[in-house]
C-alpha positions as MATLAB code, in Angstrom:
seq = 'TRFVLRETTTLTTTTTTTEEERERKMKHHNLQKVRVVASVALLVLASCCISGTAAFSMPRSHPPTSVALASALRAGSRGSNAKAQRNSDSALKTSTDSTDVVSPTTDSEKPADATTDASTEVASEAAPAGIAASIRETFKIQPFVAVFVGTVLTYLVNNELSWGPIRAAASVGSIAAMALPPNLALATLCGSYAGMARTTVVPTVASSAILGAVCATILAIFDRLKLFIGIGGRLGFTAQCACTLQFLVATTIFASSATGAALFQPFGSFGKLASDLPFVALWTIVGAFGVTYWRNFFAAEGEVSVVRTRLSSMSAAVSIVGLLGTFVSPAVAGPIYCGTFVAMASPLRLPTYGSLLLASIMAGVSQQLLSAALLGGWGGKLGTGAFLGVVSSMGLASMFRGKSNDEPVLVSP';
ca = [
     -39.387   37.201  -60.366;
     -37.413   35.663  -57.532;
     -37.241   32.394  -59.633;
     -36.085   33.884  -62.605;
     -33.119   35.814  -60.760;
     -32.411   32.322  -59.048;
     -32.201   30.471  -62.352;
     -30.144   33.184  -64.039;
     -27.435   33.202  -61.199;
     -27.400   29.368  -61.271;
     -26.903   29.339  -65.133;
     -24.369   32.036  -64.865;
     -22.215   29.926  -61.976;
     -22.538   26.827  -64.296;
     -21.071   28.764  -67.354;
     -18.262   30.215  -65.364;
     -17.272   26.624  -63.629;
     -17.538   24.940  -67.102;
     -15.336   27.866  -68.748;
     -12.842   27.324  -65.679;
     -13.029   23.561  -65.941;
     -12.200   24.031  -69.836;
      -9.258   25.891  -69.177;
      -7.882   23.903  -66.592;
      -7.936   20.920  -68.963;
      -6.374   22.805  -71.378;
      -3.383   23.797  -69.173;
      -2.940   20.274  -68.123;
      -3.131   19.180  -71.658;
      -0.479   21.459  -72.294;
       1.489   20.545  -69.731;
       1.273   16.833  -70.666;
       2.614   17.621  -74.288;
       5.449   19.150  -72.487;
       6.325   16.233  -70.721;
       5.954   14.105  -73.659;
       8.492   16.181  -75.676;
      10.921   16.515  -72.258;
      10.896   12.741  -72.057;
      11.758   11.941  -75.515;
      14.507   14.900  -75.382;
      15.863   13.409  -72.272;
      15.895    9.716  -73.704;
      17.664   11.007  -76.969;
      19.977   12.966  -75.253;
      21.071   10.090  -72.630;
      21.437    7.601  -75.729;
      23.573   10.253  -77.592;
      25.650   10.768  -74.515;
      25.942    7.001  -73.581;
      26.634    6.406  -77.562;
      29.698    8.277  -77.207;
      31.463    6.179  -74.654;
      34.178    3.438  -75.634;
      31.665    0.916  -75.037;
      28.802    1.950  -77.061;
      31.149    3.043  -80.151;
      32.434   -0.654  -80.587;
      31.150   -1.868  -84.013;
      28.363   -4.453  -83.659;
      29.310   -8.125  -84.297;
      27.200   -9.862  -86.811;
      27.166  -13.481  -87.245;
      27.163  -14.766  -90.835;
      24.313  -17.002  -90.967;
      24.024  -17.290  -94.872;
      22.532  -19.883  -96.953;
      26.059  -20.768  -97.896;
      26.870  -21.580  -94.323;
      23.795  -23.626  -93.853;
      24.124  -25.523  -97.147;
      27.740  -26.210  -96.037;
      26.864  -27.506  -92.664;
      23.952  -29.685  -94.301;
      26.039  -31.246  -96.987;
      28.768  -32.059  -94.416;
      26.339  -33.617  -92.124;
      26.003  -36.520  -94.981;
      29.716  -36.993  -95.024;
      32.385  -36.880  -92.666;
      32.800  -34.567  -89.654;
      36.120  -33.386  -91.139;
      34.470  -32.411  -94.295;
      31.810  -30.616  -92.797;
      34.140  -28.410  -90.815;
      36.043  -27.388  -93.815;
      33.004  -26.473  -95.782;
      31.859  -24.612  -92.748;
      34.713  -22.417  -92.357;
      35.165  -21.648  -96.134;
      31.516  -20.578  -95.687;
      31.893  -18.345  -92.954;
      34.820  -16.750  -94.871;
      32.664  -16.172  -97.710;
      29.528  -15.285  -96.626;
      27.154  -12.613  -96.521;
      24.174  -11.414  -93.854;
      20.762  -12.337  -95.320;
      18.528  -10.844  -92.572;
      16.470   -8.847  -95.014;
      16.003  -10.140  -98.501;
      14.124  -13.655  -98.379;
      14.408  -14.248 -102.200;
      17.751  -15.690 -103.438;
      19.815  -14.231 -106.198;
      17.811  -14.030 -109.392;
      18.981  -15.203 -112.539;
      18.918  -11.300 -113.569;
      21.477  -10.329 -110.847;
      24.191  -12.814 -112.983;
      26.229  -11.286 -115.423;
      24.676  -11.482 -118.724;
      26.082  -13.728 -121.354;
      28.139  -11.399 -123.568;
      28.032  -13.507 -126.588;
      24.224  -13.469 -126.953;
      23.147  -12.367 -130.571;
      20.605  -10.017 -130.326;
      19.763   -9.614 -134.068;
      18.228  -13.145 -133.737;
      15.480  -12.236 -131.525;
      11.983  -10.971 -132.697;
      11.096   -7.517 -131.211;
       7.259   -8.794 -130.890;
       8.605  -12.235 -128.959;
      11.415  -10.303 -126.721;
       8.859   -8.215 -124.671;
       6.360  -10.798 -123.825;
       9.481  -12.813 -122.837;
      10.977  -10.400 -120.736;
       7.763   -9.266 -118.954;
       7.263  -13.195 -117.885;
      10.800  -13.505 -116.874;
      10.472  -10.408 -114.690;
       7.327  -11.711 -113.025;
       8.915  -15.279 -112.749;
      11.769  -13.858 -110.861;
       9.645  -11.315 -108.661;
       7.397  -13.917 -107.379;
       9.147  -17.157 -106.422;
       6.945  -19.813 -105.340;
       8.722  -20.918 -102.453;
       8.909  -17.626 -100.395;
       5.379  -16.811 -101.650;
       4.096  -20.192 -100.209;
       6.211  -19.454  -96.907;
       4.461  -16.032  -96.341;
       1.098  -17.628  -97.156;
       1.338  -20.469  -94.720;
       3.258  -18.386  -92.075;
       0.403  -15.806  -92.153;
      -2.823  -18.412  -91.847;
      -0.864  -20.497  -89.168;
      -0.228  -17.715  -86.962;
      -3.621  -16.523  -87.563;
      -5.304  -19.525  -86.563;
      -3.021  -20.387  -83.305;
      -3.494  -16.488  -82.454;
      -7.118  -16.629  -82.710;
      -8.377  -19.839  -82.659;
      -6.320  -21.027  -79.897;
      -6.033  -17.924  -78.291;
      -2.237  -18.021  -77.683;
      -2.295  -14.270  -78.377;
      -0.652  -12.373  -81.422;
       3.145  -12.202  -79.893;
       3.570  -15.866  -78.671;
       1.746  -17.229  -81.541;
       3.874  -15.432  -84.005;
       7.047  -16.148  -81.982;
       6.183  -19.845  -81.979;
       5.930  -19.936  -85.564;
       8.954  -18.312  -86.451;
      10.932  -20.486  -83.748;
       9.660  -23.755  -85.878;
      10.364  -22.247  -89.241;
      13.942  -21.332  -88.235;
      14.758  -24.647  -87.186;
      13.133  -26.018  -89.855;
      13.633  -24.173  -92.575;
      16.332  -22.598  -95.002;
      17.267  -19.124  -93.907;
      15.362  -17.597  -96.737;
      12.190  -19.530  -96.292;
      12.218  -18.945  -92.372;
      12.513  -15.136  -92.813;
       9.721  -15.533  -95.207;
       7.497  -17.449  -92.793;
       8.674  -14.841  -90.454;
       7.185  -12.166  -92.746;
       3.957  -14.083  -92.937;
       3.756  -14.514  -89.114;
       3.770  -10.945  -88.545;
       0.751  -10.479  -90.592;
      -1.061  -13.176  -88.834;
      -0.884  -11.196  -85.734;
      -3.919   -9.576  -86.437;
      -6.832   -9.887  -84.404;
     -10.559  -10.899  -85.839;
     -11.646   -7.407  -85.415;
      -9.248   -6.295  -88.374;
      -9.457   -9.755  -90.438;
     -12.532  -11.303  -89.087;
     -12.366  -15.079  -90.949;
      -9.730  -17.305  -91.889;
     -10.581  -16.745  -95.499;
      -9.535  -13.374  -95.132;
      -6.417  -14.334  -93.436;
      -5.612  -16.395  -96.630;
      -6.247  -13.365  -98.681;
      -3.882  -11.199  -96.306;
      -1.123  -13.960  -96.686;
      -1.226  -13.643 -100.342;
      -1.381   -9.917 -100.259;
       1.643   -9.566  -97.847;
       3.488  -12.474  -99.861;
       2.923  -10.085 -103.308;
       3.994   -6.886 -101.393;
       7.287   -8.704  -99.996;
       8.044   -9.718 -103.452;
       7.941   -6.407 -104.839;
       9.531   -4.933 -102.104;
      12.495   -7.366 -102.624;
      12.430   -6.913 -106.231;
      12.922   -3.024 -106.063;
      15.317   -3.435 -103.162;
      13.312   -1.252 -101.030;
      14.388   -0.670  -97.262;
      16.988   -3.149  -97.330;
      19.015   -3.602  -93.872;
      16.552   -1.538  -92.061;
      15.202   -3.362  -88.741;
      11.274   -3.738  -88.904;
      11.120   -4.073  -92.715;
       9.482   -7.391  -92.415;
       6.622   -5.978  -89.693;
       6.562   -2.934  -91.655;
       5.804   -5.051  -95.019;
       3.078   -6.915  -93.157;
       1.479   -3.860  -92.006;
       1.259   -2.526  -95.341;
      -0.755   -5.577  -96.467;
      -2.926   -5.478  -93.440;
      -3.760   -1.864  -94.094;
      -4.451   -2.420  -97.611;
      -6.832   -5.150  -96.846;
      -8.575   -3.358  -93.909;
      -9.109   -0.399  -96.503;
     -10.460   -2.645  -99.384;
     -12.705   -4.362  -96.860;
     -14.350   -1.030  -95.199;
     -14.387    0.897  -98.172;
     -15.083   -1.332 -101.101;
     -17.147   -4.129  -99.875;
     -18.619   -1.854  -96.933;
     -17.254   -4.465  -94.439;
     -18.127   -3.367  -90.674;
     -14.925   -3.914  -88.670;
     -15.949   -3.361  -85.230;
     -13.435   -2.140  -82.710;
     -10.793   -1.513  -85.577;
      -9.710    1.909  -86.534;
      -6.658    3.455  -88.560;
      -6.771    6.291  -86.396;
      -8.069    7.877  -83.398;
      -7.360   10.904  -81.195;
      -4.750   10.509  -78.553;
      -6.372    9.804  -74.962;
      -3.841   10.792  -72.358;
      -0.708   12.501  -72.903;
       0.171   12.023  -69.400;
       0.086    8.491  -69.572;
       1.928    8.733  -72.950;
       4.797   10.429  -71.391;
       4.826    8.179  -67.960;
       5.144    4.938  -70.159;
       7.950    6.095  -72.583;
      10.707    5.049  -70.391;
       9.216    1.872  -69.581;
       8.654    0.790  -73.071;
      12.143    2.302  -74.163;
      13.744    0.105  -71.670;
      12.263   -3.212  -72.615;
      12.606   -2.127  -76.212;
      16.162   -2.078  -75.437;
      16.493   -5.187  -73.951;
      14.812   -7.083  -76.668;
      17.256   -5.232  -79.265;
      20.347   -6.356  -77.130;
      18.691   -9.609  -75.929;
      19.069  -10.939  -79.814;
      22.736   -9.243  -80.374;
      23.942  -11.471  -77.242;
      21.848  -14.231  -78.299;
      23.371  -14.742  -81.954;
      26.761  -13.781  -80.512;
      26.671  -16.563  -77.860;
      25.642  -19.431  -80.195;
      27.991  -18.027  -83.033;
      31.072  -18.177  -80.557;
      34.068  -20.455  -81.338;
      33.164  -24.069  -80.628;
      31.844  -27.026  -82.368;
      29.978  -26.091  -85.512;
      26.711  -28.157  -85.589;
      23.478  -27.561  -87.951;
      21.373  -26.783  -84.619;
      24.143  -24.249  -83.601;
      23.930  -22.507  -86.867;
      20.138  -22.336  -86.532;
      19.991  -20.896  -83.165;
      22.433  -18.337  -84.134;
      20.368  -17.317  -87.287;
      18.731  -14.121  -87.160;
      15.176  -15.381  -87.677;
      15.776  -17.912  -84.384;
      16.910  -15.513  -82.444;
      14.308  -12.975  -83.120;
      11.507  -15.561  -82.322;
      12.812  -17.293  -79.292;
      13.698  -13.897  -77.762;
      10.312  -12.536  -78.349;
       8.599  -16.079  -77.088;
      10.982  -15.755  -73.912;
       9.496  -11.896  -73.653;
       5.879  -13.184  -73.504;
       6.565  -15.396  -70.247;
       7.900  -12.544  -68.156;
       4.958  -10.447  -68.572;
       2.179   -9.402  -71.231;
       3.141   -5.719  -70.361;
       6.829   -6.053  -71.692;
       6.062   -8.837  -74.393;
       5.186   -5.824  -76.880;
       8.360   -3.570  -76.488;
      10.587   -6.709  -76.328;
       9.356   -7.806  -79.665;
       9.665   -4.667  -80.987;
      13.497   -4.389  -80.057;
      14.207   -8.133  -81.801;
      13.009   -6.223  -84.994;
      15.483   -3.253  -84.371;
      18.365   -5.396  -84.127;
      17.579   -7.328  -87.249;
      19.018   -4.047  -89.082;
      22.322   -4.102  -90.680;
      25.553   -3.353  -89.504;
      25.897   -0.901  -92.401;
      22.625    1.002  -91.021;
      23.253    0.313  -87.362;
      27.103    0.250  -87.304;
      27.682    0.706  -83.155;
      26.134   -0.629  -80.337;
      25.516    2.917  -79.509;
      23.523    3.393  -82.863;
      21.146    0.406  -81.766;
      20.782    1.917  -78.498;
      19.498    5.247  -80.130;
      17.591    3.086  -82.514;
      15.917    1.355  -79.561;
      14.987    4.258  -78.083;
      13.383    5.794  -80.915;
      11.644    2.773  -81.539;
      10.044    2.849  -78.015;
       8.923    6.394  -79.036;
       7.353    5.131  -82.173;
       5.537    2.738  -80.341;
       3.926    5.284  -78.059;
       3.330    7.409  -81.293;
       1.513    4.470  -82.789;
      -0.686    3.755  -79.674;
      -3.479    6.224  -81.517;
      -3.063    4.500  -84.900;
      -3.505    1.054  -86.411;
      -5.859    0.052  -83.535;
      -7.980   -3.282  -82.984;
      -5.464   -5.737  -83.498;
      -3.359   -4.809  -86.275;
      -0.649   -7.289  -87.799;
       2.820   -5.625  -88.105;
       2.498   -2.574  -85.832;
       5.096   -3.523  -83.696;
       7.362   -3.844  -86.711;
       6.181   -0.577  -88.093;
       7.399    0.905  -84.854;
      10.711   -0.739  -85.106;
      10.859    0.413  -88.835;
      10.164    4.257  -87.733;
      12.687    3.665  -84.893;
      15.579    2.639  -87.230;
      14.800    5.096  -89.988;
      14.636    8.289  -87.630;
      17.812    7.030  -85.597;
      19.643    7.059  -88.670;
      18.626   10.658  -89.678;
      19.598   11.678  -86.382;
      22.717   10.057  -86.806;
      23.629   11.661  -90.209;
      22.383   15.067  -88.906;
      24.842   15.059  -86.125;
      27.701   13.344  -87.919;
      27.041   14.985  -91.498;
      26.925   12.884  -94.844;
      27.906    9.210  -93.846;
      27.042    5.839  -94.699;
      24.505    5.597  -92.258;
      21.744    7.997  -94.167;
      18.390    6.405  -94.330;
      18.839    5.687  -97.743;
      15.271    3.340  -98.438;
      16.334    1.926 -101.737;
      19.339   -0.098 -102.084;
      21.181    0.659 -105.521;
];
């Protein structure tokens, strides 16, 4: 009887202790949630206050680094320096920014010939011809190859040479920015983001080749439909879509075992999420404004040269600033690289430095929220964080200012 009473008392005490521990953990968990919400609210409030100041209300300068300018400089380098300067000046006046669409202008975007006699065309031949022309215009061979090569090359440098995803992607992007035309450099940059995937998600080189083809196809479709034009992180989001699609196909259809990779898992510590948020947001801001400073520095008035023009391009600024971030600290390399993607947003989307600041902070929040998603070494995860940050900041801006040109319209007319 004494034994039974002792065991019953011990069991009752243990149960009470377990319930108290569970209740204490629940209170702590709720407190951590409050800290996360408070941190986000304070960051957004601070950015909105700073955005109202004169300095951050200034319009963003966006150096023109178009294909026309690069072509003029290349053509001028073969002739006299005076002719090169004239060609560069005329290109500067007429150029438009090309940081988003990697495919050159298609024939379908040119004015149609009004003198075409439709009565001479046979209906049975016109439809197949139109479909074939549409396919040719969508899947340009040069951007497709650039995305493919960028993916495989970055994957090899990342996993085989053990450079790490950010340093590998930034290195490939830097070389492409200095060696290729702007549209192909951006295509290579998109492929390099997909190549940031680890072997836990993309296990073999053959898989990386398939990933490169999928990424090039998705980018071609996005360009054809003019989706997400001018939104920072668009190229990284494209790479993430390709990586996710391949992961889902490999794990469901082919029953591939991707050890250590997962689409989502429950959040671990909300306290760590809240405590790391200011740190992540700060270095994301550094990356965004670092790209802005870099481009403005090399686009300043002075001697015009091919090298200077290449260095002021968006692809070069993003890659080089991201590469420099890897030498600062591994802990800050990711937020800095994410911030460089935010800076790729068009001035029509983020018109002022204040809006760029707000987008950078929201990208920091998105990075923290994505800490429980796309796990195991996902390609394009940082770009997706930047994409979500830009879209959410545009939504906040339009909500506070009312209807404006900054509304998050994701499809270009």
